[in-house]
C-alpha positions, -999 to +999 in steps of 0.1 A: +578+452-524+609+472-532+625+500-512+637+528-534+663+554-526+658+582-550+686+603-563+683+636-544+701+656-571+683+688-576+659+682-547+673+696-515+643+686-494+646+650-505+684+651-496+678+666-462+650+642-453+669+610-464+638+599-481+630+563-489+600+550-507+583+517-512+572+504-546+545+478-543+540+453-571+522+429-548+484+422-542+483+439-508+466+471-499+495+486-479+529+479-464+514+467-430+494+440-447+524+429-468+547+426-437+520+407-417+521+379-443+558+372-438+566+367-401+603+372-392+623+350-368+639+382-355+606+397-344+583+423-359+600+439-390+578+470-390+569+492-361+543+519-358+548+548-334+520+570-322+528+604-309+505+620-282+482+645-297+474+660-263+507+680-260+522+686-295+545+713-281+564+688-259+568+664-288+579+691-312+603+706-287+619+672-282+623+668-319+637+703-322+663+695-295+673+665-316+678+686-347+646+675-364+627+707-372+614+728-400+649+742-407+666+708-410+638+692-430+631+722-453+663+741-457+647+768-478+629+801-471+597+783-461+616+761-436+632+791-420+599+809-417+581+779-402+610+774-377+609+810-367+571+809-363+573+777-342+599+792-319+579+824-316+547+806-307+566+784-281+583+814-265+549+832-261+533+800-247+508+797-275+495+765-289+515+752-319+488+728-334 
């Protein structure tokens, strides 16, 4: 298993998202299975977080307050449009999801 940091040159979305990828050359189906085969003395090396689906507006609003939103992840016209739509929906009290 190898973690790859691609060169974001020419790909603004990749640069803004600080993308990392895993390249698997091992006989495991996924990253979770691979990690489970190698216990760490420091604890669990991989964590999975589940976000509540019941209230996506609250979660997305929190992310937006931390600067993680359509504009920061997709700094092109599409990101600007999606950010404006998201804020419009929230301001009108409509469901985002």
